[in-house]
C-alpha positions as CSV (number, residue, x, y, z in Angstrom):
1,M,120.7,98.9,-93.2
2,L,121.7,98.9,-89.9
3,V,123.8,101.9,-90.0
4,L,120.6,104.0,-91.6
5,M,118.6,102.4,-88.9
6,D,120.9,103.6,-86.4
7,T,121.1,107.3,-87.8
8,I,117.1,107.6,-88.0
9,I,117.3,106.4,-84.5
10,H,120.0,108.8,-83.4
11,Y,118.1,112.0,-85.1
12,F,114.7,110.6,-83.7
13,Y,116.3,110.7,-80.5
14,F,117.8,114.0,-80.8
15,V,113.9,115.7,-81.8
16,M,112.6,114.0,-78.8
17,T,115.1,115.4,-76.4
18,G,114.5,118.8,-77.8
19,F,110.9,118.7,-77.7
20,F,110.8,117.7,-74.1
21,A,113.3,120.2,-73.1
22,I,111.0,123.1,-74.8
23,L,108.0,121.8,-73.4
24,L,109.8,121.6,-69.8
25,L,110.8,125.4,-70.5
26,K,107.5,126.4,-71.6
27,N,106.0,125.2,-68.2
28,L,108.7,126.6,-66.1
29,F,107.8,130.1,-67.2
30,K,103.7,129.5,-67.4
31,R,103.4,127.2,-63.9
32,E,100.1,128.6,-62.1
33,R,100.9,126.4,-58.9
34,R,104.1,125.8,-57.0
35,K,106.0,128.6,-57.9
36,G,108.3,128.2,-55.0
37,L,112.4,128.6,-55.6
38,V,113.0,124.7,-55.2
39,Y,110.6,124.2,-58.0
40,D,112.4,126.5,-60.0
41,I,115.7,124.7,-59.3
42,V,114.4,121.1,-59.9
43,Y,113.0,122.2,-63.3
44,S,116.3,123.9,-64.2
45,Y,118.5,121.0,-63.3
46,V,115.8,118.6,-65.5
47,I,116.1,121.2,-68.5
48,M,120.1,121.1,-67.9
49,V,120.3,117.4,-68.9
50,F,118.0,117.7,-71.6
51,I,120.0,120.4,-73.4
52,L,123.0,118.9,-72.5
53,R,122.0,115.7,-74.4
54,V,120.9,117.7,-77.4
55,I,124.3,119.5,-78.1
56,G,125.7,116.0,-77.3
57,I,127.4,116.2,-73.9
58,K,126.3,113.2,-71.9
């Protein structure tokens, strides 16, 4: 039972992380305010963390 719950939580974590990464990528290209280079760097840094989590690199 615990193994099943652990697996479900594990897959939910990947789905949630992928969802947030896609949401951040969409907002990176559709921003209307704050279009400076510094904000691009911050968005890229945050997106990179989510993508590394999805592919399994911590």
